[in-house]
C-alpha positions as CSV (number, residue, x, y, z in Angstrom):
1,V,-4.2,42.8,-1.4
2,H,-1.7,39.8,0.2
3,V,1.0,40.2,1.6
4,W,4.1,37.7,1.8
5,T,6.7,37.5,4.3
6,A,9.3,35.6,5.4
7,D,6.6,34.8,8.6
8,S,4.0,34.0,6.5
9,A,6.3,31.2,4.4
10,T,7.0,29.9,7.4
11,D,3.7,29.5,8.7
12,V,2.4,27.6,5.8
13,V,5.4,25.4,6.1
14,E,4.0,24.7,10.0
15,Q,0.8,24.7,8.8
16,F,1.6,22.0,6.2
17,S,3.6,20.0,7.9
18,T,1.6,18.6,10.4
19,G,0.3,15.5,9.5
20,S,-3.7,14.7,9.9
21,P,-3.7,11.2,11.7
22,V,-7.6,11.9,11.4
23,L,-7.3,12.4,7.6
24,I,-5.2,9.0,7.2
25,I,-7.3,7.0,9.6
26,V,-10.6,8.1,7.5
27,G,-9.1,7.2,4.3
28,Y,-7.8,4.2,5.7
29,L,-11.4,3.3,6.8
30,L,-12.7,4.0,3.7
31,M,-10.7,1.9,1.7
32,I,-11.7,-1.0,4.5
33,V,-15.1,-0.2,3.5
34,Y,-14.6,0.0,-0.6
35,A,-12.7,-3.4,-0.3
36,G,-15.1,-5.0,1.4
37,I,-18.0,-3.8,-0.9
38,A,-15.8,-4.4,-4.0
39,L,-15.2,-8.3,-2.9
40,L,-18.8,-8.7,-1.7
41,S,-21.6,-10.7,-3.7
42,L,-25.2,-11.4,-3.1
43,D,-24.9,-14.9,-2.9
44,P,-23.2,-15.7,0.8
45,V,-21.0,-18.5,-0.8
46,Q,-18.9,-16.1,-3.0
47,S,-18.9,-13.0,-1.0
48,R,-15.3,-12.2,-0.1
49,V,-15.5,-9.4,2.1
50,N,-13.3,-10.8,4.9
51,V,-10.8,-11.2,2.1
52,G,-10.8,-7.7,1.2
53,V,-10.7,-6.4,4.7
54,V,-8.0,-8.9,5.9
55,G,-5.8,-7.6,2.5
56,V,-6.1,-4.2,3.3
57,F,-5.0,-4.9,7.1
58,L,-1.9,-6.7,5.4
59,V,-1.1,-3.8,3.3
60,I,-1.6,-1.2,6.5
61,F,0.5,-3.6,8.6
62,S,3.4,-4.2,5.8
63,T,3.4,-0.4,5.7
64,L,4.1,0.0,9.3
65,A,6.7,-2.7,9.0
66,A,8.3,-0.7,6.2
67,L,8.3,2.8,8.0
68,G,10.0,1.0,11.1
69,F,12.6,-0.3,8.9
70,S,13.2,3.1,7.4
71,S,13.6,4.4,10.3
72,L,16.0,1.8,11.7
73,V,18.1,2.4,9.0
74,G,18.2,6.5,9.5
75,L,15.6,7.7,6.9
76,A,13.7,10.5,8.9
77,L,10.2,10.8,8.6
78,N,8.9,14.3,6.5
79,P,5.7,15.9,6.0
80,T,5.4,14.2,2.5
81,S,6.0,10.5,4.2
82,T,3.5,11.4,7.0
83,Q,0.9,12.8,4.4
84,V,1.2,11.6,1.2
85,L,3.1,8.0,1.7
86,P,0.3,6.2,3.4
87,F,-2.5,7.3,1.0
88,L,0.1,6.2,-2.1
89,V,1.5,3.0,-0.4
90,L,-2.1,1.7,0.4
91,G,-3.4,2.4,-3.3
92,L,-0.3,0.5,-4.7
93,G,-0.9,-2.1,-2.2
94,V,-4.3,-2.9,-2.4
95,D,-4.3,-2.9,-6.0
96,D,-2.4,-5.9,-5.8
97,M,-4.4,-7.5,-3.2
98,F,-7.4,-7.2,-5.8
99,V,-6.0,-8.5,-8.7
100,M,-4.6,-11.7,-6.4
101,A,-8.4,-11.8,-5.2
102,H,-10.1,-11.7,-8.5
103,A,-7.9,-14.2,-9.9
104,F,-8.1,-16.7,-6.6
105,F,-12.1,-16.3,-7.1
106,S,-11.6,-17.1,-10.7
107,V,-9.6,-20.6,-10.1
108,Y,-11.5,-21.2,-7.0
109,D,-13.1,-24.7,-7.0
110,H,-14.7,-26.4,-3.8
111,R,-13.0,-30.0,-4.9
112,A,-9.6,-28.7,-5.1
113,S,-6.9,-28.1,-2.1
114,A,-6.3,-24.9,-1.1
115,R,-2.6,-25.6,-2.3
116,R,-3.5,-26.5,-5.7
117,M,-5.9,-23.2,-6.2
118,T,-3.4,-20.9,-4.6
119,S,-0.7,-22.4,-6.9
120,E,-2.9,-21.9,-9.9
121,C,-3.5,-18.2,-8.7
122,L,0.0,-17.5,-8.4
123,K,0.5,-18.8,-11.7
124,R,-1.7,-16.7,-13.5
125,V,-0.7,-13.3,-11.7
126,G,2.4,-13.7,-9.9
127,Q,4.3,-12.5,-13.1
128,S,1.9,-9.4,-13.4
129,V,2.1,-8.3,-9.8
130,T,5.9,-9.1,-9.8
131,L,6.4,-6.6,-12.6
132,T,4.5,-4.1,-11.4
133,S,5.9,-4.2,-7.7
134,V,9.4,-4.4,-9.7
135,T,8.7,-1.4,-12.0
136,N,7.4,0.7,-8.9
137,G,9.7,-0.2,-6.3
138,A,12.8,0.2,-8.7
139,G,11.1,3.8,-10.0
140,F,10.9,5.1,-6.4
141,L,14.5,3.7,-5.3
142,L,15.9,5.5,-8.4
143,A,14.5,8.6,-7.3
144,A,17.4,8.5,-4.7
145,I,19.6,10.5,-7.0
146,V,17.3,13.4,-6.5
147,P,19.3,16.4,-4.5
148,I,16.5,17.2,-2.3
149,P,16.4,15.1,0.6
150,A,13.3,15.3,1.9
151,M,12.2,14.3,-1.6
152,R,14.9,11.3,-1.5
153,A,13.9,10.3,2.0
154,F,10.3,10.3,0.8
155,A,11.3,8.1,-2.7
156,I,13.5,5.9,-0.6
157,Q,10.6,5.4,1.8
158,V,7.8,4.5,-0.7
159,G,10.3,2.0,-2.7
160,I,10.9,0.2,0.9
161,C,7.1,0.1,1.3
162,V,6.4,-1.4,-2.1
163,I,9.1,-4.2,-1.4
164,F,7.4,-5.2,1.6
165,N,3.9,-4.9,0.3
166,Y,5.1,-7.3,-2.3
167,F,6.2,-9.7,0.0
168,V,3.5,-9.5,2.5
169,L,1.1,-9.8,-0.4
170,L,3.0,-13.0,-2.1
171,F,3.4,-14.7,1.0
172,A,0.6,-14.1,3.7
173,F,-2.0,-13.1,1.5
174,P,-2.2,-16.3,-0.2
175,A,-2.0,-18.3,3.2
176,Y,-5.2,-16.4,4.2
């Protein structure tokens, strides 16, 4: 027999409203390890573990900057923002990072200048990364019409994070 009372509902909301920083840290560490393994090669010259690790850190920093900006404009953090957003935005940002990293490795030529290789890489994948980022950002920002305040704030925060991730990956990641 399960008894459900108003106090039970309050207890459940409080239990699930507290974020778990340990879970977020473990999730991000697992993504750093995965990015390193995904870009690992047995040939030490072709191995790009550092590129994957730096890419994940760029996504982490851009997400933190976006959440800071969101707070600056008055969007309050809520349980969805603290528990779901970090993983959702990490996945969206790291996806674009992998697309750009693999494209760069496909155009890599030790005789060409870094500028030339970066230009060729962005020619190949710039449109697809832009299209996915615009689509994801617009989809979340359009969810601002949802009448539930917590969901509206979450959707706008994710949209802002997607925009920040896009610009960081477009300008900072190729520079590395």
